[in-house]
Phi, psi and omega in degrees: 000139180278181191287344185254335181302129183090354181268166176241127180268132177049032178065019187228313189257111179273118182273119185266312183201159175279130179242356178187150177228122179252187181291331185249334192217161172251135185252129179243145167279129185221168179241126177273107187288341181275310181269001175053061179205157177276136182225169172250131180246123181255111183253128178298135182297145186302321183291346179257347188294340177258002182268117187299321182294313179294323180294322178297318179294323180293317177296324180294322176299316180299316183293321183294305187283341176293337178282345188263137177219097185207142181298342179256014176236135180303136184276145175251125182261324187203153178223134178228118179242083181263180180286326186262325186217138178236132181209160176237138176256121184237168171304135176277123182259113179267083181194199181234163176283156176300329177299312179300320180296316180294326177297324179286314188270338184067295180227136182242159183293150185297329179296319179291323181298313180288334174298318177291313185296321180302317180292323178296315182295323177296321176298315180293324178300320178293312181300315181297326179294339177268005182080018184248126178251132185289309179069004178217042180287120179198162184302330179296337181257014178242120179263141180242118177279165181296333180272007178092358179287139177260140173232121176277128183240177168058068172273036186296330177246022176295146177222153169297134196293337186285130172058040179240138172230156175228150180241161180296339183281342182283147180282163178060027180288344181105165182300133182295338181294340188243355186284151179281159179303323181292331174292317180297328179276344185082022180277182176299137178236146180211201183307326184289342174296315177296323179302316180301312182297323176295320179299320179294318177298319180295322176303311183295319180296319186283326186256343184079011179213159178282151177290330182226124178222140180205179184286337182216165185296322183297317181297320178297317179298321177296319179294325176299328182278325195241335189257135175277140178290151177294133178306140187299322184287345171288332178276314181219101182298346181284346180292128179301142183299321180298320178292325175298317181296319177299316182297313184289330175294319179295336184260016179301139180297319181276121181302331180293339180262358176275176166301138185274349179202163176296324180297321180296317178292323177298325179296318177295320179295322176301315178299319179294319180296325176290325183219090183299347177266006180296146176234141186254347175061032174280076187234337179223153185230129178236134182053040174066013179238138179295132183241126178269140174295148180264118179240187183298322180295314177301320182298316179298315179300319183296324182289340182272352185272130174288167176273140181229147175270189183295339180263015180061027175262143183295136181232125175269143181286135183283147173269123183243051180282141178293148181289147179238159178292148180292146180251161177301153184299317182300317179296321179295320179297313179297316179299320181297317180297317179295320181294320179297318179296318180297317179299318179298319179296317179298317181297319176297320180295317180296319180297318179295319180295318180297320179297314178296321181293322180293326182276340183291144177297147181272155171278126180226168178268129184294125178289166178262116179255353182297139181078004178258164180285134181300313182297322179295316181297310185286343180264345184244345180294128181220192179312140008273014183268139171230046185293149169254115186267140175236128184258133173231124181270148180210138177291136181203109183288345183271352181230144177291157179298137179095355180266136180285128181249346177199166180206151174223124359294161179288157177298139178096341179289152177275124181225171174278153183292348178247028185292154168280131183235125178258126182246124178270117188247134181290137171267358183086167180263200176296134181297148180243139180271125179296123182286160175276107182245017181298141180072359173284158175291160182302317182295316179296320181293318179298315180297322181295319180289318181294326180293338178268001182084017179261164185245105181281142173231109188280132175230133179275137177225152175279132179211128182281343188257329183264136182296150181300131180095352178259158185285133174270312181195177176230162175221111005297158183287163178303138182095347179288139177275123179226164178278155176302138182089358180292148178276130178244118177283125182248115182265116183251136182292133177258007178110185183286155183280134169287176181291333178231156181232138177279132177298126182290156178274110181240010179299135179092347180273165175286164180305311184294319179297321180295317178301314183297320182290323179292317179295319180298333181278356179092016177248177179238157180269129180264227183281163179232123177236154182253146180233135182274163170056048182261345185079006179250155177292161184300141178070016171275138182287125177270314179196177180233162174225108006294162181291157181298142180096341179287133182270129181226172180285156178301138180085359180298141177283132177248115180277142184250133172256117187248155179278137178268357179150189182228146176290167181251127174271120176253119183262120181257117177279129184270156184293143178277158175079008179246130186236024178237169178292138178232139177277116178255132175229137181242130181244122177261114182054037174091353182252134180302124184249324183207149175214150182197162172255125184237155177228106184303334182288338183260324180226132181278339181223158174233127180263127175246118180268114184255134181236142178167197181223157178101174188246345185241096179221151181238125176251118180253126181252129178243142173244123185050042177066015172257138175300132184235305183221148174231131183236145170265126185242130180239106181282341181292319180248007174070035183234161173223153180217133181283131175269128185293134178286166186293312182261350176070016180231162177214130181234136175209130181289143177253121185297343180275347182284152182278154178282137180230117178054036178080359180240145179278133174296135180247154177256126177253122179266119179299141178281000000 
């Protein structure tokens, strides 16, 4: 036991156990006897308490994070800088680091990755607004709670962003795998340094690997400076192209070519979440500025935009027709009638054309369905696709039955949104009989299955009769007929059962995976209850009862608390050019749901977290009681989409603007 465990600091904080050791401090789980809550107490290590440099940095950490108040940043409750002992009292985080989670999962789904990144960016947006740059963003400094909430921790080397540089020779600079090129050079660092680190983490989450790896830190630093990361879709083609573009833009070597703020990166992620097939075209740079390719979609968007002057007021183009001589009145009347008739014909033609154009199927890029489950594809494909699927079965020993092995049209081809699509589906190959590998060693069992073209998945189980390291059983059982490539669960004995068993940590896993892990531990699955508003997809385990780590008797029932779905984040872009407070009100299906005072000069976006059930909901946002934005919200799939307003404009006077010709200048926000 160390010198502080069991002690009480300042008559208030009872230190129970060490829960972490960092480069500068030891972290304890403690009990606050005054506020009656569990807290984390970070005590500066004794060897550093007399070191002026370390003491300065410890004080700086206190100063930095004490300024921050955000749900995605660890809270600071108390700070004590005494002569003998220095400590910080923080919010106790009952979770694991993002690093630990990535080590468990290896690669995570892109929806979960952006769920994490959005929270990290919101935390950084808040810190950057206070002039604080983290400079050590990495998975080890990101805590993940059981409900999916992210907490950014360890602002230990945070500095006020103005006039600060860091060099590779300074300690506690952070893992070299995540530092920006300017950090490796010892150049000026600012908010865009954190953006680069977020890009590296997003790359790792999506691909399951780091962009740069080498035998030593110096080599990695050189790669950060000189080597371009391998495109994500070359590692995993299933990663959406738009998300690849967002990641690589955040990881640009030149800070000027990255996202310039967390808010800017959040806007692109918001666009991607609304439309996962969106492409941002961040592929070429001219004159040091990102240039988007002009495609059909951009062209249509450009034609819909009105003309605006420098004050964002609408400007109509002047007609500069030459004057003509006056004609007789009768001629003018006849010409007017003819012109009116002609205009009516043109209007009818335009209306008919517009109707036909709106009803006509759109040109889209054919998705890739190969290697996916046929039943999953035909049951989940939705708008904007109206495909008619045709199934053709074919024997294929390399694919399990029901897996798509080919398609027509091919992925990437341009097709109509109502196209006929033929899917070639595997019937599987000749069935293989699962061999009896009970009591074989794990290595021998794995080799036996692999030689038959089967895929073993080893799970440890407690068994009193089978020697440790030998196979207890398989699932499917020996003698079962399966297709080539089928996964065979191999249960290997971990030895005899102790009198008590620790409840396994299954938070974040699917219902079926959690059941398997609980059973493998020698326990049984009890009741299942659902919890709302967890931020997790449906049937994801939120927690267990008893909690993970609690030791119980063999066969004890472990109850599962599962997620019933996830809330929807609606990002409202605020009007530009306005620098005063505006009253924002959000109405869900006509009922006031949220209200706040916003200032576009301080924050470019406002996030509204909407909770509910069902697929057809309308969220109306008003600014100063004027209609501003309308969104369609779908709680079933966790998405929102902005509905375009009729005129595409929004005007609100800014009290800071000057009067011109007796009228106040107004700001019009393009839709």
